[in-house]
Backbone as JSON, one array per atom type, in Angstrom:
{
  "sequence": "MKKICSFFLLILIGYAAFSQKYVPVIEQGTLITYKVASRATGQTANITLTMLNLTDTIKIKWEIPFVGTGSFQITPKGVQSGTKLLIQEPQPDEITKLNDDETLMFLSKDTFSSLVNNKTFTLNGYIFNVKTDTSTFSISNQAADVFYAVSVKGNREIWILNNPGLPIICRSNRAARGIDFELQSVTNN",
  "N": [[-42.1, -57.36, -60.86], [-41.46, -56.72, -58.17], [-39.57, -58.81, -57.67], [-37.59, -58.3, -59.11], [-36.61, -55.86, -58.26], [-36.25, -56.46, -55.52], [-33.82, -58.7, -55.67], [-31.68, -56.93, -57.17], [-31.68, -55.21, -54.65], [-30.8, -56.81, -52.98], [-28.23, -57.69, -54.25], [-26.9, -55.37, -53.82], [-26.77, -54.95, -51.47], [-24.99, -56.9, -50.55], [-22.87, -56.39, -51.95], [-21.95, -54.21, -50.51], [-21.46, -55.31, -47.99], [-19.01, -57.07, -48.6], [-17.44, -54.73, -49.69], [-16.36, -53.75, -48.03], [-13.56, -52.83, -45.63], [-11.0, -54.68, -43.73], [-10.96, -54.48, -40.19], [-9.57, -55.96, -37.13], [-10.62, -57.28, -34.59], [-9.12, -56.28, -31.44], [-8.35, -57.26, -28.48], [-8.51, -58.73, -25.0], [-5.48, -60.97, -24.66], [-5.08, -61.35, -27.39], [-2.63, -61.12, -29.84], [-0.2, -59.61, -31.6], [2.25, -59.25, -34.11], [4.84, -57.66, -35.39], [7.5, -56.73, -37.85], [10.33, -55.57, -37.38], [12.84, -53.05, -38.16], [16.33, -52.37, -38.2], [17.38, -48.98, -38.99], [20.06, -47.48, -38.76], [21.6, -50.13, -38.55], [20.8, -52.09, -40.47], [19.63, -54.6, -39.32], [16.56, -56.91, -38.9], [13.75, -57.74, -37.05], [11.58, -59.94, -35.44], [8.63, -59.27, -33.61], [6.62, -60.1, -31.36], [3.66, -59.12, -29.52], [1.24, -59.27, -26.57], [-2.01, -58.57, -25.53], [-2.21, -57.84, -22.47], [-3.77, -56.2, -20.62], [-6.15, -54.22, -21.14], [-7.41, -51.86, -20.21], [-7.43, -49.17, -18.39], [-4.47, -48.48, -17.23], [-3.1, -49.92, -19.59], [-1.04, -52.57, -20.25], [1.14, -54.74, -21.74], [2.73, -57.92, -22.78], [5.81, -58.75, -24.58], [7.45, -60.15, -26.63], [10.5, -61.04, -28.07], [12.31, -63.14, -30.34], [15.32, -65.25, -29.2], [15.88, -62.96, -27.93], [14.54, -62.38, -25.52], [12.0, -61.94, -22.74], [9.12, -59.66, -21.64], [7.5, -56.71, -20.52], [5.4, -54.47, -20.73], [3.78, -50.64, -19.99], [1.29, -48.94, -20.08], [0.36, -45.71, -19.65], [-2.67, -44.44, -18.08], [-2.93, -41.88, -18.9], [-1.07, -41.59, -21.16], [-2.5, -42.77, -22.72], [-4.7, -41.31, -23.33], [-3.5, -39.05, -23.94], [-0.82, -39.1, -25.15], [2.04, -38.19, -27.21], [3.94, -39.57, -27.98], [6.16, -42.5, -29.47], [7.28, -44.9, -28.0], [10.6, -45.83, -28.49], [12.94, -48.03, -27.65], [15.03, -50.34, -27.22], [13.91, -53.21, -25.02], [14.37, -54.49, -21.7], [14.96, -57.64, -20.91], [12.85, -59.5, -18.87], [11.95, -57.73, -17.45], [9.42, -54.94, -16.76], [8.52, -52.63, -18.11], [7.71, -48.99, -17.56], [6.04, -47.03, -19.38], [6.39, -43.16, -19.7], [4.01, -40.38, -19.24], [3.54, -39.16, -21.69], [3.92, -41.1, -23.88], [3.23, -44.08, -26.26], [2.76, -47.18, -27.5], [3.38, -48.4, -30.36], [0.68, -47.46, -31.12], [-1.36, -45.11, -31.82], [-2.6, -42.33, -29.36], [-5.59, -41.56, -27.89], [-6.35, -39.11, -28.05], [-5.03, -37.98, -30.35], [-5.19, -39.67, -32.25], [-8.01, -38.77, -32.5], [-7.59, -36.33, -33.38], [-6.58, -36.59, -36.01], [-8.96, -38.15, -37.4], [-10.63, -36.34, -37.14], [-9.74, -33.63, -37.93], [-7.98, -34.31, -40.05], [-4.75, -34.01, -39.38], [-2.41, -34.41, -37.04], [0.11, -34.3, -34.66], [3.12, -36.42, -33.69], [5.76, -37.69, -32.38], [7.04, -35.4, -32.23], [6.58, -35.21, -35.05], [4.52, -33.49, -37.62], [2.04, -34.48, -39.13], [0.16, -35.13, -42.04], [-3.3, -36.73, -43.15], [-3.29, -38.06, -45.78], [-4.34, -39.73, -49.28], [-4.35, -43.05, -50.21], [-3.22, -44.66, -52.1], [-2.56, -47.56, -52.7], [-3.0, -50.9, -51.07], [-3.44, -51.63, -48.01], [-2.6, -54.75, -46.11], [-3.76, -57.34, -43.9], [-3.8, -60.48, -42.56], [-4.04, -61.14, -45.41], [-6.6, -59.92, -45.9], [-7.86, -56.84, -46.93], [-7.16, -53.88, -45.18], [-8.68, -51.89, -43.48], [-7.18, -48.61, -43.29], [-5.6, -45.13, -42.61], [-3.74, -43.16, -43.89], [-0.96, -41.42, -43.64], [1.47, -38.34, -43.87], [4.22, -36.93, -43.38], [4.9, -33.27, -42.78], [7.15, -32.33, -44.03], [7.44, -34.58, -46.29], [9.13, -36.86, -45.93], [8.59, -38.52, -44.06], [6.18, -41.38, -43.36], [3.2, -43.06, -42.5], [0.89, -45.54, -41.47], [-1.77, -46.09, -40.42], [-4.43, -48.12, -38.36], [-7.91, -47.88, -38.75], [-9.3, -47.79, -36.14], [-10.93, -46.51, -33.26], [-11.01, -47.93, -30.45], [-8.37, -49.11, -30.34], [-6.26, -47.6, -31.93], [-3.91, -49.02, -34.05], [-0.62, -48.6, -35.22], [0.03, -49.43, -38.34], [2.71, -49.43, -40.17], [5.31, -48.35, -40.34], [7.45, -45.82, -41.68], [10.25, -43.98, -41.29], [9.12, -42.67, -39.19], [9.17, -43.27, -36.5], [12.04, -42.58, -34.51], [14.82, -44.33, -35.59], [14.09, -46.57, -36.18], [11.99, -49.13, -38.25], [9.08, -50.31, -38.59], [6.75, -52.66, -39.48], [3.23, -54.33, -39.32], [2.71, -57.83, -39.08], [0.48, -59.74, -38.15], [-2.2, -60.57, -36.46], [-3.58, -61.7, -34.28], [-6.46, -63.44, -32.71], [-6.93, -65.5, -29.75]],
  "CA": [[-41.2, -56.26, -60.79], [-40.93, -56.61, -56.85], [-38.69, -59.48, -57.7], [-35.97, -57.9, -59.44], [-35.87, -55.1, -57.59], [-35.48, -57.26, -54.3], [-32.4, -59.03, -56.47], [-30.95, -56.01, -57.05], [-31.28, -54.85, -53.65], [-29.74, -57.77, -52.16], [-26.99, -57.06, -54.89], [-26.37, -53.85, -53.26], [-26.4, -55.01, -49.61], [-23.92, -57.8, -50.6], [-21.38, -55.76, -52.53], [-21.35, -53.47, -49.54], [-20.8, -55.86, -47.47], [-17.69, -57.36, -49.63], [-16.47, -53.79, -50.2], [-15.35, -52.97, -46.39], [-12.77, -53.19, -45.22], [-11.08, -55.63, -42.71], [-10.72, -53.82, -38.76], [-9.51, -56.78, -36.5], [-10.78, -56.99, -32.95], [-8.23, -56.17, -30.24], [-8.74, -57.3, -27.49], [-6.99, -59.06, -24.31], [-5.18, -62.31, -25.36], [-4.86, -60.49, -28.84], [-1.11, -61.29, -30.51], [0.22, -58.92, -32.88], [3.43, -59.54, -34.23], [5.43, -56.28, -35.83], [8.58, -56.97, -38.39], [11.3, -54.09, -37.0], [14.09, -53.48, -38.86], [16.91, -50.48, -37.67], [17.73, -48.28, -39.91], [21.34, -48.09, -38.57], [22.24, -51.51, -38.86], [19.92, -52.63, -41.15], [19.03, -55.91, -38.57], [15.65, -57.31, -38.36], [13.54, -58.95, -36.11], [9.97, -59.97, -35.06], [8.35, -58.89, -31.85], [5.16, -60.27, -30.55], [3.05, -58.04, -28.58], [0.13, -59.96, -26.31], [-2.38, -57.84, -25.13], [-2.8, -58.36, -21.4], [-4.94, -55.68, -20.12], [-6.67, -53.23, -22.12], [-8.55, -50.92, -19.21], [-7.03, -48.24, -17.27], [-3.15, -48.78, -17.34], [-2.2, -50.71, -20.75], [-0.57, -53.96, -19.99], [1.61, -55.84, -23.47], [3.67, -58.45, -22.92], [6.41, -58.76, -25.52], [8.59, -61.33, -27.0], [11.85, -61.42, -29.47], [13.04, -64.55, -30.62], [16.47, -64.77, -29.15], [16.02, -61.74, -27.25], [13.36, -63.0, -24.24], [10.17, -61.54, -22.92], [8.95, -59.04, -21.14], [6.26, -56.41, -20.46], [5.02, -52.92, -21.0], [2.87, -50.26, -19.1], [1.19, -47.51, -20.44], [-0.63, -45.0, -18.28], [-4.0, -43.93, -18.84], [-2.79, -40.36, -19.47], [-0.38, -41.31, -22.42], [-3.45, -43.43, -23.6], [-5.66, -40.56, -23.77], [-2.86, -37.87, -24.87], [0.37, -39.55, -25.59], [1.95, -37.76, -28.55], [5.52, -39.76, -28.73], [6.08, -43.59, -29.34], [8.38, -45.26, -26.77], [11.23, -46.57, -29.38], [14.28, -48.59, -27.59], [15.11, -51.86, -26.75], [12.8, -53.43, -23.63], [15.25, -55.4, -21.22], [14.29, -58.85, -20.71], [12.49, -60.21, -17.78], [11.62, -56.44, -16.74], [8.24, -54.29, -17.01], [9.3, -51.27, -19.0], [6.98, -48.0, -17.46], [6.49, -45.75, -20.56], [6.32, -42.1, -19.8], [2.88, -39.86, -19.43], [3.3, -38.86, -23.1], [4.15, -42.14, -24.54], [2.15, -45.05, -26.25], [3.31, -48.27, -28.07], [2.66, -48.91, -31.35], [-0.78, -47.42, -31.53], [-1.76, -43.5, -31.22], [-3.3, -42.1, -28.21], [-6.91, -41.08, -28.01], [-6.52, -37.27, -28.61], [-4.13, -37.9, -31.37], [-6.72, -40.3, -33.19], [-9.3, -38.12, -32.67], [-7.08, -34.84, -34.26], [-6.57, -37.33, -37.32], [-10.19, -38.22, -37.87], [-11.55, -34.71, -37.37], [-8.85, -32.45, -38.66], [-6.9, -34.48, -40.89], [-3.21, -33.82, -39.3], [-1.86, -35.03, -35.96], [1.83, -34.71, -33.97], [3.78, -37.64, -33.04], [7.38, -37.6, -32.15], [7.96, -34.04, -32.92], [6.41, -34.36, -36.36], [3.5, -32.67, -38.14], [1.96, -35.42, -40.28], [-0.95, -35.22, -42.53], [-3.58, -37.6, -43.86], [-3.54, -38.56, -47.7], [-5.15, -40.61, -50.05], [-2.86, -44.25, -50.52], [-3.6, -45.98, -53.43], [-1.82, -48.65, -51.91], [-3.62, -51.56, -50.32], [-2.32, -52.41, -46.73], [-3.47, -56.09, -46.0], [-3.71, -57.67, -42.72], [-4.07, -61.74, -42.78], [-4.96, -61.35, -46.64], [-7.51, -59.03, -46.22], [-7.97, -55.45, -46.97], [-7.3, -53.15, -43.82], [-9.4, -50.17, -43.09], [-6.4, -47.73, -42.69], [-5.35, -44.11, -42.14], [-2.35, -42.94, -44.88], [-0.33, -40.2, -43.43], [2.58, -38.12, -44.43], [4.74, -35.46, -42.72], [5.14, -32.22, -43.54], [8.58, -32.53, -45.43], [7.29, -35.56, -47.1], [10.01, -37.92, -45.95], [8.06, -40.05, -43.21], [4.87, -42.14, -43.78], [2.61, -44.09, -41.24], [-0.32, -46.42, -41.63], [-2.9, -46.19, -39.13], [-5.77, -48.84, -38.38], [-9.19, -47.16, -38.51], [-9.87, -48.51, -34.61], [-11.28, -45.77, -32.45], [-10.56, -48.74, -29.85], [-7.2, -48.92, -30.17], [-5.62, -47.37, -33.52], [-2.69, -49.48, -34.02], [0.47, -48.46, -36.33], [0.13, -50.81, -39.21], [3.3, -49.62, -40.75], [5.95, -46.7, -39.96], [8.49, -45.38, -42.49], [10.94, -43.31, -40.56], [8.31, -41.76, -38.32], [10.3, -43.49, -35.32], [13.52, -42.54, -34.24], [15.63, -45.43, -35.46], [13.22, -48.0, -36.39], [10.83, -48.71, -39.2], [8.17, -51.54, -38.7], [5.57, -53.42, -40.07], [2.48, -55.68, -38.78], [2.7, -59.14, -39.91], [-0.3, -60.5, -38.31], [-3.17, -59.92, -35.6], [-4.18, -63.07, -34.02], [-6.94, -63.58, -31.47], [-6.87, -66.73, -28.76]],
  "C": [[-40.58, -56.18, -59.54], [-39.83, -57.64, -56.77], [-37.43, -59.12, -58.24], [-35.52, -56.62, -58.67], [-35.33, -55.37, -56.43], [-33.81, -58.34, -54.62], [-31.93, -57.91, -56.54], [-30.46, -54.83, -55.55], [-30.32, -55.79, -52.74], [-28.29, -57.77, -52.51], [-26.23, -56.21, -54.29], [-25.93, -54.01, -51.76], [-25.13, -56.1, -49.8], [-22.52, -57.45, -51.17], [-21.14, -54.7, -51.43], [-20.72, -54.16, -48.42], [-19.22, -56.41, -47.84], [-16.86, -56.33, -49.85], [-15.75, -53.19, -48.86], [-15.0, -53.43, -46.32], [-12.04, -53.56, -43.98], [-10.54, -54.56, -41.25], [-10.27, -54.98, -38.11], [-9.7, -56.24, -35.29], [-9.4, -56.99, -32.14], [-8.83, -56.3, -29.47], [-7.83, -58.05, -26.39], [-6.98, -60.6, -24.61], [-5.04, -62.03, -26.9], [-3.34, -60.72, -28.99], [-1.2, -60.13, -31.82], [1.73, -58.76, -32.75], [3.57, -58.56, -35.79], [6.66, -57.31, -36.48], [9.18, -55.45, -38.06], [12.56, -53.78, -37.21], [14.67, -51.68, -38.2], [17.31, -50.59, -38.8], [19.63, -47.98, -40.2], [22.12, -49.19, -39.14], [21.81, -52.36, -39.74], [19.37, -54.26, -40.83], [17.48, -56.14, -38.66], [15.31, -58.0, -37.49], [12.23, -58.47, -35.78], [9.96, -59.75, -33.81], [7.0, -59.29, -31.98], [4.43, -59.64, -30.03], [1.77, -59.14, -28.1], [-0.53, -58.98, -25.37], [-2.96, -57.93, -23.51], [-4.04, -57.67, -20.54], [-5.25, -54.6, -20.9], [-7.48, -52.13, -21.47], [-7.62, -50.09, -18.82], [-5.37, -48.1, -17.9], [-3.06, -49.87, -18.24], [-1.14, -51.78, -20.2], [0.16, -54.83, -21.52], [2.55, -56.47, -22.76], [4.29, -58.62, -24.26], [7.22, -59.75, -25.28], [9.51, -61.33, -27.81], [12.24, -62.16, -29.41], [14.62, -64.21, -30.25], [16.94, -63.03, -28.09], [15.71, -61.92, -25.59], [12.24, -62.24, -24.38], [10.2, -60.56, -22.02], [7.92, -58.0, -20.97], [6.41, -54.92, -20.38], [3.97, -52.42, -20.41], [3.0, -49.3, -19.63], [0.32, -46.92, -19.71], [-1.54, -44.51, -19.15], [-3.29, -42.32, -19.46], [-1.73, -40.5, -20.69], [-1.57, -42.2, -22.9], [-4.14, -42.26, -23.86], [-4.88, -39.58, -24.36], [-1.57, -38.19, -25.21], [0.44, -39.23, -26.96], [3.55, -38.4, -28.97], [5.2, -41.36, -28.84], [7.34, -44.13, -28.08], [9.41, -46.37, -28.03], [12.6, -46.78, -28.55], [13.62, -50.16, -26.8], [15.11, -52.39, -25.64], [14.06, -54.46, -23.12], [14.17, -56.66, -20.83], [14.06, -59.27, -18.89], [12.4, -58.79, -17.05], [10.34, -55.89, -17.2], [9.27, -53.12, -17.19], [7.92, -50.14, -18.71], [7.13, -46.79, -18.46], [6.05, -44.17, -19.74], [4.74, -41.71, -19.99], [2.56, -39.66, -21.02], [3.67, -39.92, -24.01], [3.22, -42.94, -24.93], [3.46, -45.97, -26.94], [2.96, -48.39, -29.13], [1.3, -48.68, -31.61], [-0.58, -45.78, -31.44], [-2.86, -43.37, -29.99], [-4.84, -41.81, -28.67], [-7.33, -39.96, -28.9], [-5.61, -37.22, -30.03], [-4.61, -38.16, -32.54], [-7.84, -39.69, -33.56], [-8.7, -36.74, -33.68], [-6.83, -35.96, -35.92], [-7.89, -37.32, -37.84], [-10.89, -36.96, -38.28], [-10.6, -33.61, -38.28], [-7.79, -32.7, -39.89], [-5.62, -34.43, -40.7], [-3.34, -34.34, -37.42], [-0.21, -34.68, -35.94], [2.48, -36.09, -33.69], [5.21, -37.73, -33.4], [8.17, -36.25, -32.59], [7.28, -33.73, -33.7], [5.3, -34.38, -36.42], [3.24, -34.06, -39.08], [0.31, -34.95, -40.69], [-1.75, -36.13, -43.22], [-3.92, -37.23, -45.23], [-3.83, -39.28, -47.97], [-3.99, -41.49, -50.11], [-4.04, -44.89, -51.47], [-3.24, -47.11, -53.58], [-2.77, -49.77, -50.9], [-2.97, -52.05, -49.18], [-3.32, -53.69, -46.05], [-2.89, -56.66, -44.25], [-4.66, -59.35, -42.74], [-4.88, -62.19, -44.24], [-6.21, -60.51, -46.79], [-7.06, -57.29, -46.17], [-7.94, -54.59, -46.2], [-8.18, -51.87, -44.13], [-7.87, -49.5, -42.49], [-5.99, -46.26, -42.98], [-3.96, -44.31, -42.95], [-2.14, -41.56, -44.09], [1.34, -39.63, -43.66], [3.25, -36.96, -43.4], [4.61, -34.24, -43.24], [5.99, -32.07, -44.43], [8.49, -33.74, -46.01], [8.29, -36.79, -46.82], [9.76, -39.13, -44.73], [6.59, -40.3, -43.21], [4.79, -43.31, -42.64], [1.45, -44.14, -41.83], [-0.94, -46.88, -40.35], [-4.41, -46.85, -38.83], [-6.99, -47.91, -37.96], [-10.25, -48.11, -37.64], [-9.47, -47.43, -33.91], [-10.51, -46.37, -30.61], [-9.04, -48.5, -29.44], [-6.35, -48.74, -31.83], [-4.14, -47.65, -33.76], [-1.79, -48.93, -35.04], [0.46, -49.53, -37.17], [1.96, -50.7, -40.14], [3.82, -48.13, -40.53], [7.13, -46.44, -40.67], [8.81, -44.43, -42.04], [10.06, -42.02, -39.61], [8.46, -42.4, -36.98], [11.34, -43.35, -35.15], [14.18, -44.01, -34.44], [15.43, -46.55, -35.93], [12.13, -47.73, -37.85], [10.41, -49.97, -38.24], [7.13, -51.82, -39.44], [4.67, -54.4, -39.42], [2.35, -56.65, -39.75], [1.14, -59.49, -39.91], [-1.09, -60.03, -36.73], [-3.92, -61.35, -35.35], [-5.4, -63.24, -32.73], [-6.99, -65.14, -30.83], [-8.09, -66.6, -28.73]]
}
């Protein structure tokens, strides 16, 4: 009888481990690639973000093929309480310093806290409510642990990685001015 109980316990533990969704580790050196699409022109481009510093002022190197490279700096205040996403084409070979109310492809700590605790948050002036999503968002062919949220009017959607350390936006549909974007890969060096 003990062997049978032990066998079923192992099966349950294995099932629980198997059914957990993927949350990639994002640390210094991590490469994050997005496909970005302009709604106005229909043009698409890939942008690779390299995490250079994830403490205090966040520093992220960007690279867009045929455009160049540069970097972004996000202030500690933006990381803590930013409610806007910077959505503009960066200038090559320059450091783009974000305002205190802006982040880049991730939610601030306060916004993420509101998402988790209240199931609602404000981003770019739009109120979003967390909903159940029946589809699966995959990263590296693994089902990712993401939150799905829809704007109050229902015309904007966003998928956010369930990672309090850096809740990156996995997909955005009309949540950012003029562009939509989708996470393609997360790679640690």
